N, C-alpha and C positions, 0 to 999 in steps of 0.2 A: 502426490503432488508433483509439480514440475520441478526441474532444476532451477537453481537460484540465479539464472542468467536471463537476459532479455526482459520481457514485460510480462506482468502477472495479471490475472483476473482479481477482482475485489475479493471473491470467495477464497482464493488461494492465500492472499495477503492476510485476510481475517483469520484463517486457520493457522497460519504461520505465527501471527502475533497474539493468538488466543483472544481475539476481539470479535464483536458482532460485525457482520458485513456493513450494516448501516453506519457504524462508527468509522470504519475505514473509508466509506464514501464521503462522510462529513470531513474527515481529515484531508482527503484528496481535494475537496472543494475549498477548504480553508488554507491550502498551501503547504501542508505538512509534507506532501509528496510533490515537489515543485514541477516535476516532469510528467505528471499524470495527464492522461489525455483520453478523449472519447474517440472510438475507432472510426465512426462514420456518422457524424451529425449529433444533434442534441439528445436524441433518445437512445443512442447506442451505449454499449457497456463501457465502463471506465477501465483503462489499462494503466498499470503502475509499474515503472521500471524497478526491478529488484534492487538496483543501486540506490534508489531513493529510499526503499524500505530499510536497507542496511544503514544508510546514513542517518535515518531517523532513529533507529535502534541505538546507534553509537552515541547519540546525544542524550539518551535517557539515563537518569541516575541509576546506579546499581545499589541494591539493598545490601547492607552489611550483614554478615553472617556471624 
């Protein structure tokens, strides 16, 4: 996987968050990653800034152990 700086592919974010890639795409479309963008037009891949991923993770409740 790439370093956690810059922008990530959906596949990398899905792996990092232990989610299915389609879940990550849906989250990007719904605004969970506000700075997600398509690289070149409507059919191009989505890129998600790692800063958005970390911000989303920070908002998630933690399980008590």
